[in-house]
C-alpha positions as CSV (number, residue, x, y, z in Angstrom):
1,X,7.9,24.4,-8.6
2,X,6.1,27.6,-7.7
3,X,3.9,27.9,-10.6
4,X,3.0,24.2,-9.6
5,X,2.2,25.1,-5.8
6,X,-0.1,27.9,-7.0
7,X,-2.3,26.2,-9.2
8,X,-2.7,23.3,-7.0
9,X,-3.6,25.9,-4.3
10,X,-6.0,27.0,-6.4
11,X,-7.6,23.9,-7.3
12,X,-7.5,22.7,-3.7
13,X,-9.8,26.1,-2.3
14,X,-12.0,25.4,-5.6
15,X,-12.4,21.8,-4.0
16,X,-12.7,23.1,-0.1
17,X,-15.4,25.0,-1.4
18,X,-17.4,22.6,-2.6
19,X,-17.0,19.6,0.0
20,X,-19.8,20.1,1.8
21,X,-21.5,21.9,5.1
22,X,-19.0,19.5,7.8
23,X,-16.1,21.1,6.0
24,X,-17.6,24.7,5.4
25,X,-18.4,25.0,9.0
26,X,-14.8,24.1,10.0
27,X,-13.2,26.6,7.7
28,X,-15.2,28.9,8.9
29,X,-15.2,28.6,12.8
30,X,-13.8,31.3,14.6
31,X,-11.9,29.6,17.2
32,X,-8.5,28.3,16.2
33,X,-7.5,24.6,16.5
34,X,-4.7,22.3,16.7
35,X,-4.5,18.6,14.9
36,X,-1.5,16.1,15.6
37,X,-0.8,13.6,12.9
38,X,1.2,10.5,13.5
39,X,3.3,10.0,9.9
40,X,5.4,7.8,8.6
41,X,6.4,9.1,5.6
42,X,10.5,9.6,5.1
43,X,12.1,11.7,2.3
44,X,10.4,12.8,-0.5
45,X,7.3,11.5,0.5
46,X,7.3,13.6,3.4
47,X,8.3,16.8,2.3
48,X,5.3,16.3,-0.5
49,X,3.2,15.3,2.7
50,X,4.4,18.5,4.2
51,X,3.8,20.9,1.3
52,X,0.2,19.5,1.1
53,X,-0.5,20.2,4.5
54,X,0.7,24.2,4.0
55,X,-1.6,24.7,0.9
56,X,-4.3,23.0,3.6
57,X,-3.5,25.4,6.3
58,X,-3.2,28.2,3.8
59,X,-7.4,27.8,3.0
60,X,-7.9,27.0,6.6
61,X,-6.2,29.7,8.7
62,X,-7.8,28.5,11.6
63,X,-6.7,25.0,11.8
64,X,-2.8,24.2,12.4
65,X,-1.9,20.3,11.4
66,X,1.5,19.2,13.9
67,X,3.4,16.3,11.5
68,X,4.9,14.2,13.9
69,X,7.0,11.7,12.0
70,X,7.7,8.6,13.5
71,X,10.4,7.2,11.2
72,X,9.0,4.0,10.2
73,X,5.8,1.8,10.1
74,X,6.9,-0.8,13.1
75,X,8.0,2.6,15.0
76,X,4.5,4.1,14.3
77,X,3.0,1.6,15.6
78,X,5.2,0.8,18.7
79,X,4.4,4.9,19.7
80,X,0.4,4.4,18.9
81,X,0.6,2.0,21.4
82,X,2.5,3.6,23.8
83,X,0.1,7.1,23.7
84,X,-2.8,5.0,23.9
85,X,-1.9,3.1,26.7
86,X,-1.0,6.7,28.5
87,X,-4.3,8.2,26.8
88,X,-2.7,10.5,25.1
89,X,-3.0,9.3,21.2
90,X,-2.5,12.1,18.4
91,X,-5.8,13.0,16.7
92,X,-5.0,11.1,13.7
93,X,-2.2,8.7,12.3
94,X,-1.2,6.5,9.4
95,X,-2.6,3.0,10.4
96,X,-2.4,-0.6,8.7
97,X,-5.4,-2.6,8.5
98,X,-4.6,-5.3,11.7
99,X,-4.0,-2.4,14.2
100,X,-7.4,-1.1,12.8
101,X,-9.0,-4.1,13.8
102,X,-7.4,-3.9,17.4
103,X,-7.9,-0.1,18.0
104,X,-11.8,-0.5,16.7
105,X,-12.4,-3.6,19.0
106,X,-10.7,-1.8,21.7
107,X,-13.4,1.1,21.0
108,X,-10.7,3.7,20.6
109,X,-11.4,4.9,17.2
110,X,-14.0,7.9,16.0
111,X,-15.5,6.1,12.5
112,X,-14.3,8.6,9.8
113,X,-17.9,8.2,8.7
114,X,-18.9,10.8,11.5
115,X,-16.7,13.4,9.9
116,X,-16.4,12.8,6.4
117,X,-18.9,14.2,3.6
118,X,-21.3,11.5,2.1
119,X,-19.9,12.2,-1.2
120,X,-16.4,11.8,-0.5
121,X,-17.0,8.4,0.8
122,X,-19.2,7.0,-1.6
123,X,-16.5,8.5,-4.4
124,X,-13.6,6.2,-2.7
125,X,-12.8,3.2,-4.9
126,X,-15.0,0.5,-3.6
127,X,-11.9,-1.9,-3.2
128,X,-10.4,0.9,-0.4
129,X,-13.9,1.9,1.1
130,X,-14.3,-1.9,1.9
131,X,-11.1,-2.6,3.3
132,X,-11.6,0.5,5.3
133,X,-14.9,-0.4,6.8
134,X,-16.2,-2.7,9.6
135,X,-19.6,-3.5,10.1
136,X,-20.6,-1.2,7.0
137,X,-19.4,1.9,8.2
138,X,-16.2,3.8,6.8
139,X,-14.0,3.3,10.1
140,X,-10.9,4.9,8.7
141,X,-9.7,6.4,5.2
142,X,-7.5,5.4,2.5
143,X,-4.4,7.7,2.1
144,X,-1.1,6.5,0.8
145,X,-2.3,3.6,-1.2
146,X,-0.4,1.2,-3.6
147,X,-0.8,-1.5,-5.8
148,X,1.9,-4.0,-6.8
149,X,2.9,-4.1,-10.5
150,X,5.9,-5.9,-12.5
151,X,8.8,-3.8,-13.1
152,X,10.9,-4.4,-15.9
153,X,14.3,-3.1,-17.3
154,X,13.8,-2.4,-21.2
155,X,17.6,-2.4,-22.0
156,X,17.7,-6.3,-20.6
157,X,14.7,-7.0,-22.4
158,X,15.8,-5.4,-25.7
159,X,18.9,-7.4,-25.1
160,X,17.6,-10.8,-24.2
161,X,15.0,-10.5,-27.7
162,X,12.0,-10.2,-25.6
163,X,9.5,-7.9,-26.9
164,X,7.1,-7.3,-24.5
165,X,6.3,-7.9,-20.2
166,X,5.3,-11.2,-19.0
167,X,1.5,-11.7,-19.1
168,X,1.5,-15.2,-17.4
169,X,3.1,-17.0,-14.5
170,X,5.0,-19.6,-17.6
171,X,6.1,-16.4,-19.6
172,X,7.6,-14.6,-16.1
173,X,9.3,-18.0,-15.6
174,X,10.6,-18.1,-19.1
175,X,11.7,-14.5,-19.4
176,X,13.6,-14.7,-16.0
177,X,15.5,-17.2,-17.5
178,X,16.1,-15.9,-20.2
179,X,17.5,-12.9,-18.6
180,X,19.5,-14.3,-16.5
181,X,23.2,-14.3,-16.8
182,X,26.7,-14.7,-14.0
183,X,26.1,-12.0,-11.6
184,X,22.6,-10.7,-13.0
185,X,19.3,-12.1,-12.6
186,X,16.1,-12.6,-14.3
187,X,13.7,-11.6,-11.0
188,X,14.4,-10.5,-8.0
189,X,11.9,-11.3,-5.1
190,X,11.5,-11.3,-1.3
191,X,11.4,-14.5,1.0
192,X,8.3,-13.6,2.9
193,X,4.6,-14.0,3.6
194,X,3.4,-11.3,1.3
195,X,5.1,-12.2,-1.8
196,X,3.5,-16.0,-1.2
197,X,0.2,-14.5,-0.2
198,X,0.4,-12.8,-3.7
199,X,0.8,-16.2,-5.7
200,X,-1.6,-17.8,-3.4
201,X,-4.4,-15.9,-4.3
202,X,-3.4,-15.5,-7.8
203,X,-3.3,-19.7,-7.8
204,X,-7.0,-19.5,-6.5
205,X,-6.2,-19.8,-2.7
206,X,-7.1,-17.8,0.5
207,X,-5.2,-17.1,3.7
208,X,-7.7,-18.5,5.8
209,X,-10.6,-20.8,6.6
210,X,-14.3,-18.9,5.7
211,X,-14.5,-18.4,9.6
212,X,-10.9,-17.0,10.0
213,X,-10.1,-19.9,12.5
214,X,-7.5,-22.0,10.6
215,X,-4.9,-21.6,7.7
216,X,-6.1,-22.5,4.4
217,X,-3.2,-22.2,2.4
218,X,-1.5,-25.7,2.7
219,X,-3.7,-26.7,-0.3
220,X,-3.6,-27.3,-4.1
221,X,-2.9,-23.7,-4.6
222,X,-0.3,-23.1,-1.9
223,X,1.5,-25.8,-3.4
224,X,1.2,-24.5,-6.8
225,X,1.9,-21.0,-5.2
226,X,4.9,-21.7,-3.6
227,X,6.3,-24.5,-6.0
228,X,6.4,-21.2,-8.8
229,X,8.5,-19.2,-6.0
230,X,10.9,-22.5,-5.5
231,X,11.5,-23.4,-9.3
232,X,12.3,-19.6,-9.8
233,X,14.9,-19.5,-6.9
234,X,15.7,-23.1,-6.5
235,X,15.4,-25.0,-9.6
236,X,15.9,-22.2,-12.1
237,X,18.1,-19.9,-10.2
238,X,16.9,-16.9,-12.1
239,X,15.6,-15.4,-9.2
240,X,17.6,-13.2,-6.7
241,X,16.1,-13.6,-3.3
242,X,16.6,-10.6,-1.1
243,X,15.5,-10.3,2.6
244,X,12.3,-9.4,4.2
245,X,13.9,-6.4,5.2
246,X,15.7,-5.2,2.3
247,X,14.1,-3.0,-0.5
248,X,13.3,-4.4,-3.9
249,X,13.6,-1.0,-5.8
250,X,16.9,-1.1,-4.6
251,X,18.2,-3.7,-6.4
252,X,16.2,-3.2,-9.3
253,X,17.6,0.7,-9.5
254,X,21.1,-1.0,-9.8
255,X,20.4,-3.5,-12.4
256,X,20.9,-6.7,-10.4
257,X,17.9,-8.0,-11.7
258,X,15.6,-7.1,-14.7
259,X,12.5,-7.7,-13.2
260,X,10.7,-7.4,-9.8
261,X,6.5,-6.9,-8.4
262,X,6.6,-4.0,-6.5
263,X,4.4,-1.3,-5.1
264,X,3.6,1.9,-7.5
265,X,5.8,3.4,-4.6
266,X,8.9,2.4,-5.7
267,X,8.8,4.4,-8.4
268,X,9.9,7.5,-5.9
269,X,13.2,5.6,-5.3
270,X,14.6,4.3,-8.9
271,X,16.6,7.4,-9.7
272,X,19.9,5.7,-11.1
273,X,19.9,7.0,-14.9
274,X,21.7,4.2,-16.3
275,X,18.5,2.3,-15.7
276,X,15.6,2.5,-18.0
277,X,12.2,0.6,-16.8
278,X,8.6,0.5,-17.6
279,X,5.9,-1.3,-15.5
280,X,3.0,-3.8,-16.7
281,X,0.2,-5.4,-15.0
282,X,0.8,-8.5,-12.8
283,X,1.4,-11.9,-14.9
284,X,-1.4,-13.8,-14.3
285,X,-1.6,-17.4,-12.6
286,X,-4.8,-19.2,-12.5
287,X,-6.4,-15.8,-11.9
288,X,-5.5,-12.1,-11.4
289,X,-5.4,-11.1,-8.0
290,X,-3.7,-7.8,-7.0
291,X,-2.2,-7.2,-3.4
292,X,-1.6,-3.5,-2.1
293,X,0.2,-1.4,0.0
294,X,0.5,1.2,2.4
295,X,-2.0,2.7,5.2
296,X,-5.5,4.7,6.2
297,X,-5.9,7.2,8.4
298,X,-7.3,6.8,11.7
299,X,-9.0,9.1,13.8
300,X,-8.4,8.7,17.7
301,X,-11.2,8.9,20.7
302,X,-10.0,11.7,22.8
303,X,-10.0,14.8,20.1
304,X,-12.2,17.2,21.0
305,X,-15.3,18.0,18.6
306,X,-13.4,20.9,17.0
307,X,-10.4,18.3,16.7
308,X,-12.6,15.7,14.8
309,X,-14.2,18.5,12.7
310,X,-10.8,19.8,11.7
311,X,-9.2,16.3,11.0
312,X,-12.8,15.4,9.1
313,X,-11.3,18.9,6.8
314,X,-7.8,17.7,6.4
315,X,-8.6,14.3,5.6
316,X,-11.3,15.4,3.3
317,X,-8.4,17.7,1.7
318,X,-5.9,14.8,1.4
319,X,-8.2,13.0,-0.6
320,X,-10.1,15.3,-2.6
321,X,-9.3,15.3,-6.2
322,X,-6.7,18.1,-6.7
323,X,-5.0,16.6,-3.5
324,X,-5.0,13.3,-4.1
325,X,-3.9,13.7,-7.7
326,X,-0.9,15.7,-6.4
327,X,0.0,12.9,-4.1
328,X,0.0,10.7,-7.0
329,X,2.0,12.4,-9.2
330,X,4.4,13.3,-6.7
331,X,5.0,9.9,-4.9
332,X,3.8,6.8,-7.5
333,X,1.0,6.0,-4.8
334,X,-2.4,5.8,-6.2
335,X,-5.6,8.4,-6.4
336,X,-7.9,6.8,-4.1
337,X,-11.3,8.4,-5.3
338,X,-12.7,7.2,-8.7
339,X,-13.6,11.2,-9.8
340,X,-9.7,11.4,-9.3
341,X,-8.9,9.4,-12.3
342,X,-11.4,11.2,-14.5
343,X,-10.3,14.8,-14.1
344,X,-8.6,16.9,-16.3
345,X,-5.1,16.8,-14.2
346,X,-4.8,13.0,-14.2
347,X,-5.8,12.3,-17.5
348,X,-3.3,14.9,-18.8
349,X,-0.3,13.1,-16.6
350,X,-1.1,9.7,-17.6
351,X,-0.8,10.9,-21.3
352,X,2.6,12.0,-20.5
353,X,3.3,9.2,-17.9
354,X,1.4,6.2,-19.5
355,X,3.1,3.5,-16.9
356,X,1.2,5.7,-13.9
357,X,-2.0,4.2,-15.8
358,X,-1.4,0.4,-15.0
359,X,-1.9,0.4,-11.6
360,X,-5.2,2.1,-10.8
361,X,-6.6,-0.4,-13.7
362,X,-5.7,-3.1,-11.2
363,X,-7.4,-2.1,-8.4
364,X,-10.8,-4.5,-9.5
365,X,-8.5,-7.1,-9.2
366,X,-7.3,-6.1,-5.2
367,X,-7.3,-8.6,-2.3
368,X,-6.7,-7.5,1.3
369,X,-5.1,-9.8,4.1
370,X,-7.3,-10.6,7.0
371,X,-7.2,-7.8,9.0
372,X,-6.6,-10.0,12.1
373,X,-3.5,-9.0,14.8
374,X,-3.1,-12.9,15.2
375,X,-2.4,-13.3,11.7
376,X,0.0,-10.6,11.8
377,X,1.9,-11.7,14.5
378,X,2.3,-15.6,13.0
379,X,3.1,-14.4,9.6
380,X,7.2,-13.9,11.0
381,X,7.0,-17.4,12.0
382,X,5.7,-18.0,8.3
383,X,8.5,-15.9,6.9
384,X,11.3,-17.4,8.3
385,X,9.6,-21.0,6.9
386,X,9.6,-19.5,3.3
387,X,13.2,-18.0,3.5
388,X,14.5,-22.0,4.4
389,X,12.2,-23.2,1.6
390,X,13.6,-20.9,-0.9
391,X,17.3,-21.7,0.5
392,X,16.7,-24.7,-0.7
393,X,16.8,-26.6,2.9
394,X,12.9,-26.9,3.4
395,X,10.7,-28.8,1.0
396,X,7.5,-26.9,-0.3
397,X,5.5,-29.8,1.3
398,X,7.5,-29.4,4.8
399,X,6.8,-25.3,4.4
400,X,3.3,-25.4,3.9
401,X,3.1,-27.7,6.6
402,X,4.9,-26.0,9.2
403,X,3.9,-22.3,8.2
404,X,0.1,-23.9,8.8
405,X,1.2,-24.6,12.2
406,X,2.2,-21.6,13.1
407,X,-0.5,-19.5,11.8
408,X,-3.0,-22.1,13.5
409,X,-1.4,-21.4,16.8
410,X,-1.1,-18.0,16.5
411,X,-4.8,-17.6,15.6
412,X,-6.1,-19.7,18.7
413,X,-4.1,-17.6,20.8
414,X,-6.6,-14.7,19.8
């Protein structure tokens, strides 16, 4: 472990020395500065973040980063809202996109574009850069980002005589039926809006109309998506539907089901030595469409000029090639910069761990939910409707109609 730390330190020092005038000026500043970082990284994720932060502080001895663990994304949002109301926000924080939209509209953010080198910004994956930009300006920076992949149990596939993972919806449905036996399901699936949204986009649909004023999923694409989920859960009974608050990785880890679709971050939580698994690209519907997960980092107004520069240096460090690769290797999240995928460290890593190359290759097909707080609030009601549908108590047509009404009411209130 010590050898790994030393090698990362050496790479990061070199990266810091080359990262531009803004970063260099911060590192050579005489006065000490402290920045606070609201984060919600549990367990191994948190310890990995702490290790990287310690490395940053070693190469930037005038900067102290206080990691403030909030417990969960929902708690993080509550604490951020309270801190902003008291005019005592942290310097930086992990944020989801809908929060960013609200904070940005309320003038509470300092754009990351003002503190990150232009070369760093240009090197961020285009899809992630777009997701973090408003009005053509990078407002937040991607950090713990993941993409969804298909997880499959290789022992179960071998026992069922299936030679390769499914590449299409039809193959997924057929394989789930072959893998289903008493007490063991072929597929695990959450009954929530996000699962439906994934299949909706793969069916060629969209969440909202072009003007973001009304729901657009009560449509042929929406019916195709929800019917696919309904067939797996109700008609074929080959899918185990779990609670929206449960983790798919838990059931996959204990082999309750042979397949699921989950984010790459789930790799960190599959630790059962009896579960042998691999990942594959998402099965294709009408088109390839890949949802992403995770959060970005925002910089809040109220930070002093010195804190702004220090925050820029720290974020630039976290998404530097050596740090973003180290983070990806240890956590299952993705490198967020294009150059990182061509680095010697990453190439050597995926050579030994080819499954880690699957998700980065999918980023060209990434889509992002509309960044509207009103849509986010309506999703709770829609998740309830989808759960009722997948339990067999609501038809697909009824579910889509009621869900569209819920979203329309939420959008009308914004």
